[in-house]
KOLMARPA-889482 format. One record per atom (N, C-alpha, C): residue number from 1; residue in one letter; atom name; x, y, z. Coordinates in steps of 0.1 Angstrom, whole numbers. Each point is the difference from the previous one (the first is absolute). Layout:
N
+-----+--------+-------+-------+-------+-------+
| num | residu | atome |    px |    py |    pz |
+-----+--------+-------+-------+-------+-------+
| NUM |      A |    CA |     X |     Y |     Z |
...
+-----+--------+-------+-------+-------+-------+
***
This chain:
79
+-----+--------+-------+-------+-------+-------+
| num | residu | atome |    px |    py |    pz |
+-----+--------+-------+-------+-------+-------+
|   1 |      X |     N |   177 |  1112 |  1263 |
|   1 |      X |    CA |    -4 |     9 |    11 |
|   1 |      X |     C |     6 |    -6 |    13 |
|   2 |      X |     N |     5 |     9 |     8 |
|   2 |      X |    CA |     5 |    -4 |    13 |
|   2 |      X |     C |    -6 |    10 |    10 |
|   3 |      X |     N |    -4 |    -5 |    11 |
|   3 |      X |    CA |    -7 |     8 |    11 |
|   3 |      X |     C |     7 |    -2 |    13 |
|   4 |      X |     N |    -1 |    10 |     8 |
|   4 |      X |    CA |     3 |     0 |    14 |
|   4 |      X |     C |   -12 |     4 |     8 |
|   5 |      X |     N |    -3 |    -7 |    11 |
|   5 |      X |    CA |   -12 |     2 |     8 |
|   5 |      X |     C |     4 |     3 |    14 |
|   6 |      X |     N |    -6 |    11 |     5 |
|   6 |      X |    CA |     2 |     4 |    14 |
|   6 |      X |     C |   -14 |    -3 |     7 |
|   7 |      X |     N |     0 |    -8 |    10 |
|   7 |      X |    CA |   -12 |    -3 |     7 |
|   7 |      X |     C |     0 |     6 |    14 |
|   8 |      X |     N |   -12 |     5 |     4 |
|   8 |      X |    CA |    -1 |     5 |    14 |
|   8 |      X |     C |   -14 |    -2 |     5 |
|   9 |      X |     N |    -2 |     4 |    12 |
|   9 |      X |    CA |   -13 |    -2 |     6 |
|   9 |      X |     C |   -11 |    10 |    -6 |
|  10 |      X |     N |    -8 |    -6 |    -9 |
|  10 |      X |    CA |   -11 |     8 |    -7 |
|  10 |      X |     C |     5 |     6 |   -13 |
|  11 |      X |     N |    11 |    -3 |    -5 |
|  11 |      X |    CA |     5 |     6 |   -13 |
|  11 |      X |     C |    10 |    -9 |    -6 |
|  12 |      X |     N |     1 |     2 |   -13 |
|  12 |      X |    CA |    11 |    -6 |    -8 |
|  12 |      X |     C |     4 |     9 |   -11 |
|  13 |      X |     N |    12 |     0 |    -4 |
|  13 |      X |    CA |     6 |     9 |   -11 |
|  13 |      X |     C |     7 |   -10 |    -9 |
|  14 |      X |     N |    -3 |     1 |   -13 |
|  14 |      X |    CA |     7 |    -9 |   -10 |
|  14 |      X |     C |     6 |    10 |   -10 |
|  15 |      X |     N |    13 |    -2 |    -3 |
|  15 |      X |    CA |     6 |     8 |   -11 |
|  15 |      X |     C |    10 |    -8 |    -7 |
|  16 |      X |     N |     2 |     3 |   -13 |
|  16 |      X |    CA |     9 |    -7 |    -8 |
|  16 |      X |     C |     0 |     5 |   -14 |
|  17 |      X |     N |     5 |    -9 |    -9 |
|  17 |      X |    CA |     1 |     4 |   -14 |
|  17 |      X |     C |     5 |   -11 |    -9 |
|  18 |      X |     N |     1 |     3 |   -12 |
|  18 |      X |    CA |     4 |   -10 |   -10 |
|  18 |      X |     C |     3 |     6 |   -13 |
|  19 |      X |     N |     5 |    -8 |    -9 |
|  19 |      X |    CA |     3 |     4 |   -14 |
|  19 |      X |     C |    -2 |   -11 |    -9 |
|  20 |      X |     N |    -2 |     3 |   -13 |
|  20 |      X |    CA |    -2 |   -11 |   -10 |
|  20 |      X |     C |     0 |     5 |   -14 |
|  21 |      X |     N |    -1 |    -9 |    -9 |
|  21 |      X |    CA |     0 |     2 |   -14 |
|  21 |      X |     C |   -14 |     4 |    -5 |
|  22 |      X |     N |    -1 |     9 |   -10 |
|  22 |      X |    CA |   -12 |     4 |    -6 |
|  22 |      X |     C |     0 |    -4 |   -14 |
|  23 |      X |     N |   -11 |    -6 |    -5 |
|  23 |      X |    CA |    -1 |    -4 |   -14 |
|  23 |      X |     C |   -12 |     7 |    -6 |
|  24 |      X |     N |     2 |     6 |   -12 |
|  24 |      X |    CA |   -11 |     6 |    -7 |
|  24 |      X |     C |    -1 |    -7 |   -14 |
|  25 |      X |     N |   -13 |    -3 |    -4 |
|  25 |      X |    CA |    -3 |    -5 |   -13 |
|  25 |      X |     C |   -13 |     5 |    -4 |
|  26 |      X |     N |    -1 |     9 |   -10 |
|  26 |      X |    CA |   -12 |     7 |    -4 |
|  26 |      X |     C |    -1 |    -3 |   -15 |
|  27 |      X |     N |   -13 |    -3 |    -4 |
|  27 |      X |    CA |    -3 |    -2 |   -14 |
|  27 |      X |     C |   -10 |    11 |    -4 |
|  28 |      X |     N |     4 |     7 |   -11 |
|  28 |      X |    CA |    -9 |    11 |    -5 |
|  28 |      X |     C |    -6 |    -5 |   -13 |
|  29 |      X |     N |   -13 |     0 |    -1 |
|  29 |      X |    CA |    -7 |    -4 |   -12 |
|  29 |      X |     C |    -5 |    12 |    -7 |
|  30 |      X |     N |     3 |     1 |   -13 |
|  30 |      X |    CA |    -6 |    11 |    -9 |
|  30 |      X |     C |    -9 |    -6 |   -10 |
|  31 |      X |     N |   -13 |    -1 |     4 |
|  31 |      X |    CA |   -10 |    -7 |    -8 |
|  31 |      X |     C |    -2 |     6 |   -13 |
|  32 |      X |     N |     1 |    14 |    -1 |
|  32 |      X |    CA |    -2 |     6 |   -13 |
|  32 |      X |     C |    12 |    -3 |   -10 |
|  33 |      X |     N |    11 |    -4 |     5 |
|  33 |      X |    CA |    12 |    -4 |    -8 |
|  33 |      X |     C |     2 |   -15 |    -1 |
|  34 |      X |     N |    -7 |    -7 |    10 |
|  34 |      X |    CA |     2 |   -15 |     0 |
|  34 |      X |     C |    14 |    -4 |     5 |
|  35 |      X |     N |     6 |     8 |     9 |
|  35 |      X |    CA |    14 |    -3 |     5 |
|  35 |      X |     C |     0 |    -1 |    15 |
|  36 |      X |     N |    10 |    -6 |     5 |
|  36 |      X |    CA |     2 |    -1 |    15 |
|  36 |      X |     C |    15 |     3 |     2 |
|  37 |      X |     N |     2 |     8 |    11 |
|  37 |      X |    CA |    14 |     3 |     4 |
|  37 |      X |     C |     1 |    -5 |    14 |
|  38 |      X |     N |    11 |    -7 |     4 |
|  38 |      X |    CA |     3 |    -5 |    13 |
|  38 |      X |     C |    12 |     8 |     6 |
|  39 |      X |     N |    -2 |     5 |    12 |
|  39 |      X |    CA |    11 |     7 |     6 |
|  39 |      X |     C |     3 |    -7 |    13 |
|  40 |      X |     N |    13 |    -2 |     3 |
|  40 |      X |    CA |     5 |    -7 |    12 |
|  40 |      X |     C |    11 |     9 |     7 |
|  41 |      X |     N |     1 |    -3 |    13 |
|  41 |      X |    CA |    10 |     7 |     7 |
|  41 |      X |     C |     3 |    -8 |    13 |
|  42 |      X |     N |    12 |     1 |     5 |
|  42 |      X |    CA |     4 |    -6 |    13 |
|  42 |      X |     C |     6 |    10 |     9 |
|  43 |      X |     N |    -4 |     1 |    12 |
|  43 |      X |    CA |     6 |    10 |     9 |
|  43 |      X |     C |     0 |    -6 |    14 |
|  44 |      X |     N |     1 |    10 |    10 |
|  44 |      X |    CA |     0 |    -4 |    14 |
|  44 |      X |     C |    -8 |     9 |     8 |
|  45 |      X |     N |    -3 |    -4 |    12 |
|  45 |      X |    CA |    -8 |     9 |     9 |
|  45 |      X |     C |     2 |    -4 |    15 |
|  46 |      X |     N |    -3 |    10 |     8 |
|  46 |      X |    CA |     1 |    -3 |    15 |
|  46 |      X |     C |   -12 |     5 |     7 |
|  47 |      X |     N |    -1 |    -4 |    13 |
|  47 |      X |    CA |   -12 |     3 |     8 |
|  47 |      X |     C |     5 |     0 |    15 |
|  48 |      X |     N |    -4 |    11 |     6 |
|  48 |      X |    CA |     1 |     1 |    15 |
|  48 |      X |     C |   -14 |     1 |     6 |
|  49 |      X |     N |    -2 |    -7 |    10 |
|  49 |      X |    CA |   -14 |    -1 |     6 |
|  49 |      X |     C |     1 |     0 |    15 |
|  50 |      X |     N |    -9 |     7 |     7 |
|  50 |      X |    CA |    -2 |     0 |    14 |
|  50 |      X |     C |   -14 |    -1 |     4 |
|  51 |      X |     N |    -3 |    -7 |    11 |
|  51 |      X |    CA |   -14 |    -1 |     4 |
|  51 |      X |     C |     0 |    -1 |    15 |
|  52 |      X |     N |   -10 |     7 |     6 |
|  52 |      X |    CA |    -1 |     0 |    15 |
|  52 |      X |     C |   -14 |    -3 |     4 |
|  53 |      X |     N |    -2 |    -9 |     9 |
|  53 |      X |    CA |   -13 |    -3 |     5 |
|  53 |      X |     C |     0 |     2 |    15 |
|  54 |      X |     N |   -11 |     7 |     5 |
|  54 |      X |    CA |     0 |     3 |    14 |
|  54 |      X |     C |   -15 |     0 |     5 |
|  55 |      X |     N |    -1 |    -4 |    13 |
|  55 |      X |    CA |   -13 |     1 |     6 |
|  55 |      X |     C |    -2 |    14 |     7 |
|  56 |      X |     N |   -10 |     7 |    -5 |
|  56 |      X |    CA |    -3 |    13 |     6 |
|  56 |      X |     C |    -9 |    -1 |    12 |
|  57 |      X |     N |    -8 |   -10 |     0 |
|  57 |      X |    CA |    -9 |    -4 |    12 |
|  57 |      X |     C |    -3 |   -15 |    -1 |
|  58 |      X |     N |    -9 |    -4 |     8 |
|  58 |      X |    CA |    -3 |   -15 |     0 |
|  58 |      X |     C |    -5 |    -5 |   -13 |
|  59 |      X |     N |    -9 |     8 |    -7 |
|  59 |      X |    CA |    -6 |    -4 |   -13 |
|  59 |      X |     C |     3 |    10 |   -11 |
|  60 |      X |     N |    10 |     8 |     1 |
|  60 |      X |    CA |     4 |     9 |   -11 |
|  60 |      X |     C |    14 |    -1 |    -3 |
|  61 |      X |     N |     4 |    -2 |   -13 |
|  61 |      X |    CA |    14 |    -2 |    -4 |
|  61 |      X |     C |     3 |     9 |   -11 |
|  62 |      X |     N |    13 |     3 |    -1 |
|  62 |      X |    CA |     5 |     8 |   -11 |
|  62 |      X |     C |    11 |    -8 |    -8 |
|  63 |      X |     N |    -1 |     2 |   -13 |
|  63 |      X |    CA |    10 |    -7 |    -9 |
|  63 |      X |     C |     5 |    11 |    -9 |
|  64 |      X |     N |    13 |     3 |     1 |
|  64 |      X |    CA |     7 |    11 |    -7 |
|  64 |      X |     C |    10 |    -7 |    -9 |
|  65 |      X |     N |     2 |     5 |   -12 |
|  65 |      X |    CA |    10 |    -6 |    -9 |
|  65 |      X |     C |     4 |     9 |   -11 |
|  66 |      X |     N |    11 |    -3 |    -6 |
|  66 |      X |    CA |     5 |     7 |   -12 |
|  66 |      X |     C |     8 |    -9 |    -9 |
|  67 |      X |     N |     0 |     3 |   -13 |
|  67 |      X |    CA |     8 |    -6 |   -10 |
|  67 |      X |     C |     8 |    10 |    -7 |
|  68 |      X |     N |    13 |    -2 |    -3 |
|  68 |      X |    CA |     8 |     8 |    -8 |
|  68 |      X |     C |     6 |    -9 |   -11 |
|  69 |      X |     N |    -4 |     3 |   -13 |
|  69 |      X |    CA |     4 |    -9 |   -11 |
|  69 |      X |     C |     8 |     8 |   -10 |
|  70 |      X |     N |     9 |    -7 |    -7 |
|  70 |      X |    CA |     7 |     6 |   -11 |
|  70 |      X |     C |     2 |   -11 |   -11 |
|  71 |      X |     N |    -4 |     3 |   -12 |
|  71 |      X |    CA |     2 |    -9 |   -11 |
|  71 |      X |     C |     7 |     7 |   -11 |
|  72 |      X |     N |    10 |    -7 |    -5 |
|  72 |      X |    CA |     8 |     4 |   -12 |
|  72 |      X |     C |    -2 |   -11 |   -11 |
|  73 |      X |     N |    -9 |     3 |    -9 |
|  73 |      X |    CA |    -3 |   -11 |   -10 |
|  73 |      X |     C |     8 |     1 |   -13 |
|  74 |      X |     N |     7 |    11 |    -2 |
|  74 |      X |    CA |     7 |     2 |   -12 |
|  74 |      X |     C |    -9 |     4 |   -12 |
|  75 |      X |     N |     6 |     2 |   -11 |
|  75 |      X |    CA |    -8 |     4 |   -12 |
|  75 |      X |     C |    -5 |   -13 |    -7 |
|  76 |      X |     N |   -13 |    -1 |    -2 |
|  76 |      X |    CA |    -6 |   -12 |    -7 |
|  76 |      X |     C |     5 |     1 |   -15 |
|  77 |      X |     N |     4 |   -12 |    -5 |
|  77 |      X |    CA |     5 |    -1 |   -13 |
|  77 |      X |     C |   -10 |    -9 |    -9 |
|  78 |      X |     N |    -1 |     4 |   -12 |
|  78 |      X |    CA |    -9 |    -7 |    -9 |
|  78 |      X |     C |     8 |   -12 |    -6 |
|  79 |      X |     N |    -6 |   -12 |     2 |
|  79 |      X |    CA |     6 |   -12 |    -5 |
|  79 |      X |     C |    -5 |    -3 |   -14 |
+-----+--------+-------+-------+-------+-------+
***
């Protein structure tokens, strides 16, 4: 994650983003059959984020933010 921060009198705004690898590992147990299946996948994902903090009065503040995420995990395969 990388961020850029804007500072001012009574407020700050932080925005940035990042990307990374996603790993999936799921084990499915079928107790009635006595078997287990393991599914794995590797993919990637990204994130954009912004956050704003501001003083609305001496004792009242607002914190606004959002996240935008995307994950592409691929099709899990049975090993």
